[in-house]
C-alpha positions as CSV (number, residue, x, y, z in Angstrom):
1,M,150.3,79.8,125.0
2,N,147.5,82.3,125.3
3,L,144.3,80.3,124.0
4,P,140.8,82.1,123.8
5,A,138.3,81.5,125.9
6,R,135.3,79.0,124.4
7,P,131.8,79.8,125.5
8,S,130.9,76.1,125.2
9,L,133.2,75.6,128.2
10,G,130.8,78.0,130.6
11,P,132.4,80.4,133.1
12,L,136.1,79.1,132.5
13,G,138.3,82.2,130.9
14,R,135.5,84.9,131.1
15,S,135.5,87.5,133.3
16,I,132.8,87.6,135.9
17,S,131.6,91.4,137.5
18,A,131.9,92.1,141.3
19,E,128.3,92.7,141.1
20,A,127.4,89.0,139.7
21,L,129.3,87.8,142.2
22,A,127.8,90.0,145.1
23,A,124.7,88.9,143.9
24,A,125.0,85.3,143.8
25,R,123.5,83.2,146.9
26,C,124.4,79.6,147.1
27,D,123.7,79.6,143.7
28,A,123.9,76.2,141.9
29,S,123.4,77.2,138.4
30,L,127.3,78.3,138.6
31,L,128.4,74.7,138.8
32,F,129.5,74.0,135.2
33,P,129.4,70.0,134.2
34,I,131.7,68.7,131.0
35,A,131.0,65.2,130.2
36,R,133.5,62.7,131.0
37,A,132.4,60.5,127.7
38,P,134.0,62.1,124.8
39,Q,137.6,62.2,126.3
40,R,137.1,58.5,127.3
41,A,136.0,57.6,123.9
42,A,139.3,59.0,122.6
43,L,141.3,56.9,125.1
44,G,139.6,53.7,123.2
45,G,136.5,53.6,125.5
46,D,132.7,54.2,125.3
47,G,132.5,56.0,129.0
48,S,130.7,53.0,130.6
49,G,133.4,50.9,132.0
50,S,135.3,49.4,129.1
51,L,138.6,51.6,130.1
52,P,141.3,49.9,132.0
53,F,140.7,51.8,135.3
54,A,137.9,50.4,137.5
55,A,138.2,52.4,140.6
56,G,139.0,56.2,141.3
57,A,137.9,59.8,142.4
58,D,138.5,63.6,141.6
59,V,139.4,64.6,145.0
60,W,139.0,68.6,145.6
61,T,140.5,70.6,148.5
62,A,138.7,74.1,148.8
63,Y,140.5,76.5,151.0
64,E,138.2,79.5,150.5
65,L,135.0,78.6,151.6
66,S,132.8,80.7,154.4
67,W,129.3,81.2,155.3
68,L,127.2,83.4,157.7
69,N,125.7,81.5,160.9
70,M,122.3,82.4,161.9
71,R,123.6,85.8,163.8
72,G,125.7,86.9,160.7
73,K,128.7,85.7,162.3
74,P,131.6,84.6,159.4
75,Q,132.1,81.0,159.6
76,V,135.2,79.2,157.9
77,A,136.0,75.8,156.9
78,I,138.1,73.7,154.2
79,A,136.0,71.5,152.2
80,H,137.3,68.0,151.0
81,I,135.2,66.7,148.0
82,A,135.4,63.5,146.3
83,V,133.7,63.0,142.8
84,D,133.8,59.1,142.0
85,C,135.4,58.5,138.4
86,R,131.7,56.7,137.8
87,S,130.0,59.9,137.7
88,T,128.9,61.3,134.4
89,N,130.5,64.5,134.5
90,I,133.4,66.2,135.9
91,I,133.1,70.1,137.2
92,E,135.0,72.9,135.7
93,S,137.4,74.5,138.3
94,K,136.6,78.1,138.1
95,S,132.7,77.2,138.1
96,L,133.4,75.3,141.5
97,K,135.3,78.5,142.7
98,L,132.1,80.8,142.0
99,Y,129.8,78.5,143.3
100,L,131.9,78.1,146.8
101,N,132.3,81.8,147.1
102,S,128.6,82.0,146.6
103,Y,128.1,80.8,150.2
104,S,129.9,84.0,151.7
105,E,126.5,85.6,152.3
106,C,124.5,83.1,153.1
107,R,123.2,82.0,156.7
108,F,123.2,78.7,158.1
109,A,121.9,77.0,161.1
110,S,125.1,74.7,161.3
111,A,128.2,73.4,159.2
112,K,125.9,70.1,158.9
113,E,123.4,72.2,156.5
114,V,126.3,73.8,154.5
115,H,127.7,70.0,154.1
116,A,124.1,68.9,152.7
117,R,123.2,71.7,150.5
118,M,127.0,71.5,148.9
119,V,126.8,67.5,148.3
120,R,123.3,67.8,147.0
121,D,124.2,70.5,144.4
122,I,127.5,69.1,143.4
123,A,126.0,65.5,142.9
124,A,123.3,66.9,140.7
125,A,125.7,68.6,138.7
126,A,128.2,65.9,138.4
127,S,126.2,63.0,139.1
128,P,122.9,63.3,138.1
129,G,121.0,60.2,138.8
130,A,123.6,58.8,141.0
131,P,124.1,61.3,144.1
132,H,125.9,58.6,146.1
133,L,129.0,58.7,143.7
134,V,130.0,62.4,145.4
135,H,131.1,63.2,148.9
136,A,132.2,65.7,151.1
137,L,134.0,66.6,154.5
138,L,134.0,69.9,156.2
139,A,137.2,70.6,158.4
140,P,136.4,73.4,160.7
141,P,139.2,75.8,162.4
142,D,139.9,73.7,165.1
143,E,140.8,70.6,162.9
144,F,143.2,72.7,160.8
145,A,146.2,72.2,162.7
146,H,145.7,68.2,161.7
147,Q,145.4,69.0,158.0
148,T,149.0,67.2,157.2
149,V,151.4,68.1,154.5
150,R,153.1,64.9,153.2
151,E,155.1,64.2,150.2
152,L,153.9,61.4,147.5
153,A,155.8,58.1,148.9
154,G,158.1,56.5,146.2
155,I,161.3,56.1,144.4
156,N,162.1,59.8,143.5
157,L,162.5,59.7,139.7
158,D,163.6,63.2,139.6
159,A,167.2,62.2,140.6
160,L,167.5,60.6,137.6
161,D,170.1,62.8,135.3
162,I,169.0,62.4,132.2
163,E,168.7,64.4,129.0
164,C,165.1,65.6,127.9
165,P,164.7,67.2,124.5
166,P,161.5,69.2,124.3
167,L,158.6,67.5,123.0
168,P,155.3,68.8,121.5
169,A,153.1,66.4,123.1
170,P,152.4,63.5,125.5
171,A,155.0,60.6,124.2
172,P,153.7,57.2,125.2
173,E,156.2,55.7,122.9
174,L,158.9,56.3,125.5
175,L,157.4,54.0,128.3
176,Y,158.7,50.5,128.1
177,A,158.8,47.7,130.3
178,D,161.1,44.6,130.5
179,F,158.8,41.6,130.2
180,A,161.7,39.3,130.0
181,A,162.4,40.0,133.9
182,P,160.7,38.6,137.0
183,P,157.7,40.8,138.1
184,V,158.3,43.6,140.6
185,E,156.1,46.0,142.9
186,E,157.2,49.5,143.1
187,T,155.6,53.0,143.7
188,L,157.7,56.0,141.7
189,A,157.1,59.6,142.1
190,S,158.0,62.7,140.5
191,H,157.2,66.6,141.0
192,L,158.1,67.1,136.9
193,L,154.3,66.5,135.8
194,K,153.2,70.1,133.9
195,S,150.2,71.0,131.4
196,H,148.3,73.7,130.6
197,C,144.5,74.8,131.1
198,P,143.0,73.8,127.7
199,V,141.3,77.0,127.6
200,T,143.0,79.8,129.3
201,G,146.7,78.4,128.6
202,Q,147.6,78.6,132.1
203,P,150.1,76.1,133.8
204,D,149.0,73.1,135.8
205,W,151.8,72.0,137.9
206,A,151.4,68.7,139.7
207,S,153.3,65.7,141.3
208,V,152.5,62.3,140.4
209,Q,152.6,58.6,141.8
210,I,152.4,55.6,140.0
211,M,152.2,52.3,142.0
212,Y,152.1,49.2,140.2
213,R,152.9,45.3,140.1
214,G,154.6,43.7,136.9
215,A,157.3,43.9,134.6
216,P,159.8,46.5,135.6
217,I,159.0,49.9,134.2
218,A,162.1,51.5,132.9
219,H,162.6,54.9,135.4
220,E,164.3,56.6,132.5
221,G,161.2,56.3,129.8
222,L,158.7,56.9,132.4
223,L,160.4,60.4,133.6
224,R,160.8,61.4,130.1
225,Y,157.2,60.4,129.5
226,I,156.0,62.5,132.6
227,I,158.3,65.3,131.3
228,S,156.7,65.1,127.8
229,W,153.5,66.6,129.1
230,R,154.6,70.1,129.4
231,Q,153.0,71.3,126.2
232,H,149.4,69.6,126.7
233,S,146.5,71.3,127.1
234,G,143.9,69.4,129.2
235,F,142.2,69.1,132.4
236,H,143.5,67.4,135.3
237,E,141.2,64.6,135.4
238,H,141.8,64.0,131.5
239,C,145.6,63.9,131.9
240,V,145.5,61.4,134.9
241,E,143.1,59.0,132.8
242,Q,145.6,59.5,129.8
243,I,148.4,59.0,131.6
244,F,147.1,55.7,133.2
245,C,145.9,54.2,129.7
246,D,149.7,54.7,128.5
247,I,151.1,52.8,130.6
248,H,148.5,50.4,131.1
249,A,148.9,50.0,127.1
250,R,152.6,50.0,126.7
251,C,153.8,48.4,130.1
252,R,151.1,45.8,130.7
253,P,151.2,45.9,134.5
254,Q,148.9,43.2,136.5
255,H,148.0,46.3,138.7
256,L,148.5,50.1,138.3
257,R,147.4,53.3,140.0
258,V,148.3,56.7,138.9
259,Y,147.4,59.4,141.5
260,A,148.3,63.1,140.6
261,R,148.3,66.2,143.1
262,Y,147.8,69.4,141.3
263,C,149.3,72.8,142.7
264,R,146.2,75.0,144.0
265,R,144.7,77.5,141.6
266,G,142.2,80.0,142.8
267,G,142.1,78.5,146.1
268,I,141.2,75.0,145.2
269,D,143.7,72.0,144.5
270,I,142.4,68.8,142.2
271,N,143.8,65.5,142.8
272,P,142.6,62.7,140.8
273,W,143.5,59.0,141.1
274,R,142.8,55.8,139.0
275,S,143.2,52.5,140.1
276,S,143.0,48.8,137.8
277,D,141.6,47.6,141.6
278,A,138.0,47.8,141.9
279,N,138.2,47.6,145.5
280,A,140.9,50.1,145.9
281,A,141.2,52.3,148.8
282,P,141.7,55.9,147.8
283,P,144.9,57.3,148.7
284,T,145.9,59.1,151.9
285,A,144.5,62.4,151.9
286,A,147.5,64.8,152.4
287,R,148.7,68.0,150.7
288,T,152.3,68.3,149.3
289,A,154.5,71.4,150.0
290,R,153.8,73.0,146.6
291,Q,150.0,72.5,147.4
């Protein structure tokens, strides 16, 4: 798959000169927001809370963050950034990479100043008028050893020996639940989620976890559904929201949470989660082995 770049999607799929990168200094204009509302309208919502998920966030881990202290000595940190799903926009990932790289020659008196600048700029792009929906945490080098690696908990669906004919698009009709059976509470996981960047066509690989309470969801059908995403083009956040809505519509669980951890690209991994519980706590932040 080789899709052309779209100017309407800002820097995605467009080359950036080395001179332009070198000249950038903490440049918030590099951040490129994309409105959530059109995608949500396509899912049956109006972007104002009518969709079946009530909580969630897009959690970013940025491994390539560096700046200078006041004496010109480089500093490094890992940035954990959470953008609440109630925010107006998502941030296109390449633009976030370019923005974070623009810190590399900027001088700051402390990591606290870096944190404040980063939260301010990202909130202005992702959540204008509601900056409290963006949070960040900087992990300095003396905390790197505490950055854990852990696989998503749950029954491993990938162990199922099933036949998977190729499908051109996600197939929610593969999802079904036994509504005559007593309700169950399960956590299911798969490493087989794959989609494509909607502009460049590059593959996006992910592990996904489904936690639910309700009529038993057929494991074989759920795994086939996850695999049916392999030819789909979509942003990570949009994919997770559609997966949530498809499971919710077809299987009607009383409670549902969908959490995906996408493999790193450009020094950043994106890990969206959505929950039907408005008071749901965020998943434990730990990268998987593939990240």
